[in-house]
C-alpha positions as CSV (number, residue, x, y, z in Angstrom):
1,N,-16.3,64.9,68.6
2,Q,-20.2,64.5,68.3
3,G,-19.4,60.8,68.4
4,Q,-18.1,61.0,72.4
5,P,-21.0,60.3,74.9
6,N,-21.2,63.3,77.4
7,S,-23.4,65.3,78.8
8,F,-24.5,67.2,75.4
9,Y,-25.3,63.6,73.7
10,P,-27.6,60.8,74.2
11,P,-26.0,57.9,76.6
12,T,-24.2,55.4,74.3
13,T,-27.0,52.5,75.9
14,S,-29.4,54.7,73.2
15,Y,-27.7,54.0,69.8
16,N,-25.2,51.5,68.2
17,A,-21.7,53.1,68.7
18,Q,-20.1,50.3,66.1
19,G,-23.0,50.7,62.9
20,R,-23.1,53.2,60.5
21,G,-24.8,56.7,61.2
22,T,-27.6,57.7,60.0
23,P,-29.5,59.7,58.0
24,D,-28.1,60.4,55.0
25,V,-30.7,63.5,54.1
26,S,-33.2,64.8,55.9
27,A,-36.3,67.1,54.9
28,L,-38.9,69.1,56.7
29,G,-41.5,66.9,57.6
30,W,-44.1,68.7,59.6
31,G,-46.8,71.0,58.7
32,F,-47.7,69.2,55.3
33,V,-51.7,69.7,54.1
34,V,-53.7,67.1,53.0
35,I,-57.2,66.4,52.5
36,N,-58.7,63.3,54.6
37,A,-62.4,62.7,53.7
38,G,-62.9,65.9,52.6
39,A,-61.5,67.9,55.1
40,A,-57.9,69.6,55.2
41,T,-55.7,68.2,57.9
42,T,-51.8,68.7,58.5
43,V,-49.5,65.5,58.7
44,G,-45.9,65.0,59.7
45,G,-43.0,62.4,60.1
46,T,-41.0,60.5,57.3
47,S,-44.3,60.2,55.8
48,A,-43.9,63.5,54.6
49,S,-40.0,64.0,54.0
50,S,-39.5,61.3,52.0
51,P,-41.8,61.7,49.3
52,T,-40.3,65.2,49.6
53,F,-36.9,64.1,49.0
54,A,-38.2,61.2,46.2
55,G,-40.1,63.8,44.5
56,V,-36.8,66.2,43.7
57,L,-35.0,63.2,42.8
58,T,-38.4,62.2,40.5
59,L,-37.7,65.8,38.8
60,I,-33.7,65.5,38.6
61,N,-33.9,61.6,36.8
62,D,-36.6,63.9,34.6
63,A,-34.3,66.2,33.7
64,L,-31.6,63.8,33.0
65,F,-34.1,61.3,30.8
66,N,-34.8,64.6,28.6
67,A,-30.7,65.5,28.5
68,G,-30.6,61.8,27.2
69,K,-28.5,61.3,30.4
70,P,-28.9,58.0,32.8
71,A,-31.3,58.0,36.2
72,L,-29.1,58.8,39.4
73,G,-29.5,54.9,40.6
74,F,-27.8,54.7,43.6
75,I,-27.3,58.1,45.4
76,N,-24.7,58.1,48.4
77,P,-21.9,58.4,46.6
78,W,-23.0,61.3,44.6
79,L,-24.7,62.8,47.6
80,Y,-21.4,62.1,50.1
81,Q,-18.6,63.3,46.9
82,N,-21.1,66.7,46.7
83,P,-22.2,67.7,50.0
84,S,-22.4,71.4,49.0
85,I,-25.4,70.4,46.9
86,L,-27.5,70.0,50.0
87,T,-28.7,72.9,53.0
88,D,-26.7,72.1,55.8
89,I,-28.7,72.5,58.6
90,T,-26.6,73.7,61.5
91,I,-29.0,74.8,64.4
92,G,-31.3,72.5,66.3
93,N,-31.6,69.2,67.4
94,N,-34.1,66.0,67.9
95,D,-34.4,66.1,71.9
96,H,-37.6,64.3,72.6
97,T,-39.6,64.5,75.9
98,C,-38.5,61.4,76.7
99,C,-34.7,61.6,76.1
100,K,-31.8,63.7,75.2
101,G,-31.2,64.1,71.5
102,W,-28.4,65.2,69.1
103,Q,-26.9,68.5,68.1
104,C,-26.8,69.8,64.5
105,S,-23.7,70.9,63.6
106,A,-21.9,71.6,60.4
107,G,-21.3,68.6,57.9
108,W,-22.8,65.5,58.6
109,D,-24.8,65.2,61.7
110,P,-26.7,62.4,63.0
111,V,-30.0,65.0,63.4
112,T,-30.0,65.7,59.5
113,G,-27.4,64.0,57.7
114,L,-25.7,66.2,55.2
115,G,-29.1,68.1,55.0
116,T,-32.2,69.3,52.9
117,P,-32.6,69.4,49.2
118,N,-31.8,72.0,47.5
119,Y,-32.9,71.8,43.9
120,Q,-30.8,74.1,41.6
121,P,-27.3,73.2,42.8
122,M,-28.7,69.0,42.8
123,L,-29.9,69.2,39.2
124,T,-26.6,71.1,38.2
125,S,-24.3,69.0,39.7
126,A,-26.4,65.8,38.4
127,L,-26.7,67.6,34.8
128,A,-22.7,67.8,35.1
129,Q,-22.1,64.1,35.4
């Protein structure tokens, strides 16, 4: 069980075992090229991955609008009822130099949530609602 502490997982003092698991989803957040003061540089982190996921949802909402349908709104129920619309990440971890992290696994995990956006299945599912 991924939630049970042992040598493979972070110590229980590093998370709230009684709280809600996060993240719900993830997206690539490393190696984004931006222009800063006229020079190209790479950035990463949630400042890159959050706008990526938001952009995918914006494209889906645009398609819904053009089809005469309402916007997605609060997406968590839709995502958890349709996890196959995301790409499940099953390899990797979020270990850091300072501490042990979690391992990715099939289905929801505390590293990548349900997975990363997969535009076409997400769009197809949204339009079918």
